[in-house]
N, C-alpha and C positions, 0 to 999 in steps of 0.2 A: 588696607595698602595705600597710604597718603604720599604722592611723589610730588615734590616741587620741582616738575620739569615742564618743558614746553609740550604741546600736543604731538608735534613732529617728533620730539625724542621719545615720548611715550609709544608712539607707532614702531620706533626703532627698537623700543625695549620689548614690546610685543613680539617683535620678530625674532629676537635673540632667544627669548623664553620659549617660543615655538620650536626654534630649532634643537634647544637643549632639552625639549620635552619636559620642561619645567611646568609642575602643575598651578605655579603663580600666574602663567599666562591665561588660564580661565578665570581666576580671581580679578585679573587686570581688565580683561575684557568686560566682565560681568559689571564692574564698578564704574565703567566709563562707556555705557552703551544703554539702548533702550531694551526692553525685555524681548521684543520680537527679533531685534538684531543678534541678541545674545542667544536665542534659541536656535536661530540659523546658523550661528557660529559653531554651536555644539554638533549640528549636523555633519560638520566638516570632518569630524574624526581626526583631530590634529595630531594626535600621538600615535595613530595606527602605522603599522609598519609599511603599509601600502601607500601611504600619503606623501605626497612631495610638496615641499614648502619652498616658495622663491620670494623674491622681493625685487622690484624695480624703482624706479624714481618715485613712483607715487602709490603704488599698491603693493600689499602682502598677497600672495596668491597660494592658495592651498588646493591642490589637486588630489582628489581622493577616488579610490577606486573600490569601495566597499559598500555600494548600493546594490539594488536589484539587478539581475542579469549582468552584474560586473560592468555596468556603465560608469563611466568617469564623471565625476561631479567636480565643477571649478567653483571656487569661492574666491571672491574679491573683497579684500578688507582694506579700508582706509579711514579717513577722518571725514565726517559730514560738516555741513555748514556751521554746525555748532561746536566742532572740533571733539564731538564724541565718536567712538568706532562704529562703523556700519560692517555689515557681512552680506554682500550681495551673491546669492547664488544663481549661476548661469543655467540654462538648459542642459540637461544631461546629454553626454555624447559617448560614442563609441570609440573615439580617438585614443590613441595610447598616451597616457599622461607623460611618459618619459620623452615622447616626441613633440610635445606642444611648445610652440614659441611663446614664452612668457614676457617678451619685451612690451614696454609700455605702450607702443604703436598697436601690436597685436591684441594686447589686452582691451584696449579701447575699442579696437574693431570687433572683437567678441561681445563687448557690452553693447556695441551698436551706435557709437558716436565718435567725431573727430576732434571737436574741441569743448573745452568748458566755456560757459558764457562769458567769463572774465578774460579768456585767451583771444575770443574772437574781435576781429577789427575790419574795417570797411573792405579791404583789399582781400580779405579771406573768403567772404561771402561769395559762394559759386554754386551752379547746380550741383546737386548730389551730395553736398557736405551736411553733416548733422551736428547740432549744437546741445550739449546738455545744459539745461536751464536751471533746473533745481531738483535735487533728490533724483529720481529716476525719470523725470519728465525731460523730453529731447525735442527739438524742432528739427525735422527733416525738410531742407530746402530742395524742392523739386526743381524750381527753376528761380533764376534771380534777374532782376532788370535794373539798369542803372537809371532810366527815366521812362516816361510814358511813350516816346518814339519807340523805344527798344521793345517795350511791351506790345506796342500795336504791331510792329513788324513781325514780332514772334508769333502773336496770336493770328496774324494773317497766315503765316506757314502752317500753323495749326490747321487752319481752315482749308488749306491746300492739300491736306492729308486725304480728304474725302475724295480727291480728284486724283492725287498720286500718293498712294499710302507710303511709298519709300521715302519720301520728303523728310519725315521726322527722323528716321534712321540716318539720313545723311546729315541733319542737324545736329544729331547726338553723337555721331561718330566722328565728325570732323570739327575739332575744337576751334580751328581758325575761323570757322564760318560765325560761330558765336562772337568771337572777338571782332569780326569784321562788322557784324550786324550792330555791335555796341559803337563802333567807330562811326559808323554811317549814322546812327541815331543821335550823335552828339553834333551833328552838320546839318541834319534836315530841319528845317523850321516850318515847312509847310507840306502837309500830308496829302498832296495832290498826287493822282495816279502817274503822272510823268516823274516827279521826284522820288516816289516809292519805286518805280521801276529802275531808275538808275541807281538808286541805294541797294535794291535787292540783287541787280546785276553785278555789282562790285562784291557784294558779300557771298553770293552762291557761286560765281564764276561760271563754269560750264553748266552746271545744274539750272541755271537761270532758264535755259532753253525749255525746260520742263514745264514751267509755269507762266511764262511771259505772257502768253495769249489770255491767260485767265484773271490777270491783275485787275484790269479795268472793271471787272465784273465783281470783284470780291471786296474792294475797298469800301464801298457803301455799307454792306452788310456787316464788315468787321467794325466799322465806327458805331453801327447801331449796337454791337455786343457791347463795346465799350460804355455806352449810355446805359445799358441794362445793368451792367456790373456797378457802375457808379451810383444807379438808383437803389440797389440791394445792399450796398456798403452800410454796415452796422457795427455797433460795439458788441462783440462776440464774447460770451462767458462760457467757459467749459470747466466742468468738474471731471477731474481725473484722479481716482483714488481720494487722497486727502489734500489734492493741490486744486486751487481755483486759479484759472488763468484767463486774463483779460486782454483781449487784442482787437483791434479794428481791421475789418475786412469782410469778405463776402464767404459764407460757408457754401463750398461747392454743392452740396446736397439741397441747398435751398433754391437752386436754380432749376429751371427746366431740363430734363435729362438730355435733350438733344443738344443744349447749350454747354452743360458741364463736360459732355463727351468730348468736346473739342480739346480739353486739357489733358495733359499726359498723366492721368490718374488712374487709368483702366487697370494697371496691374497692381495697385496699392491695395485694392479690396475695400474695406470699409472706409467710406468717405465722411464720415460724421465730423471728422476733426480735420478735414482738408479745406484749407482757406486761401483765398486770393487776397493778398494785402495789395491795395492800391495806392498807399500813401506810406512813405516811411515813418516809423514812430517807435516807441519804447512800449513793448508788451510787458506785462507784469504777470508773475506767478506769486501766489500767497500759500502759505502752509503753516499750521499752528505751531509746528516745531522750528522750521527752517525760516519763518517769517516771510518776507517780501523780497523778491529777486526782480530786477528789471533787465531786459534785453532789446538791444536796438534791432529792429526788423526793418530791412529793405522792401522795396517794392518787389513782391515775390509771389510764388505759389508754395505753402509749406503745408506740412502735416504734423500735427502735435501728437505725439506718441510716447511710449516709454522704452526703457532699457530692455535689452533682451533678458528675460527672468524665467527661472525655473518655476514650475507649478508648486514645488515643495518649499519655495521662499516662504517664511512665516511672516505674515502681515499683521499690523496692528489689530485690524478686525478678527484675527484668527486666536488672539490671546484667550480669549473666553474658552476656547477649544482646548486649551491645555490647563485643565483644572488644577494640576498639581504644581504649576510653576510659581505661584505665590509662596508656596510651602518649602520649595527646594532652595538650599543654601549651598555653598560651594563645597563644604565638607561632605555633604551628602553625594554630591556629584563625583567627587574625588574617591569617595568609598565605594564607587561603582553601584550606587542604589538609584532606583527610579530611571534607569537609563533607557527603558522603553519608551518612557513618556516624553524623552527628548529626541526621538528619532535615533537612538542608539548612539552611544559616545565613542564606543571602540577603544577605551584606554588600554 
């Protein structure tokens, strides 16, 4: 099947073939995908009567309810960085597939990200956003800072949590406080106790009364923490699957536990890939198929992670576990042979 059409048109064609239950859909996907992506696609049971197929501006979505315990499986299909098809299997769910919102925003939410790297811009960086960098690699921004003063004031508030635990809940729940801290940070040139008190009084409003008496005693220890972070800054290299990520910062778990406990990472779990970025720069991700991707990273606290993925997703390293895959061709699949080896196609 040789088609002189653009990759986007090929994706539209695949969708039309799937809707009409045309076996050429399988051939088309096989010819324009990697083996592990094709094997994952076969798990979706695209022609089964219980399967729901939809499309939004970016993805073909296949919702299948043919797996164990009648759980729903959701498969996301689109084009990778090389314009080949990929098929991403989400974790299984017991949600009724007929009631799932398949809009682009919700699909991205289920995958676990807000923006692609090419969509992000300086004004969009904010605490809580997640950016897909390359393949299934994502950067979760726990907090974002415009400058060193904003970072210092926020770190100071982190320290106050030991005195008044509710201060972080206040900081998180009232978005205007973050905006006022940023406003103040752009106007403070001298980090004296007096200037800091004036700035935090403006930023915190009535909540300032909770911490005002402690400020003079916390400024010096907070400055010491900044010096420790600067001394521990390094080029960090992370291997995640087949991706190699290079970024400059401080790995949280390289710090003394008493120090990294200041940061809002307790609920993240594994801190092996949580990084304090002290200087804005471009981080890079390299993959032998996707090549090199760069993304601007502002001063921030981030966690490098992966998209939400089912344990049944077929990965490149799993191909050797599918000994018949090299011998299977489209005709054999369509003739309903060797289906058990492919996780059952349910034609």
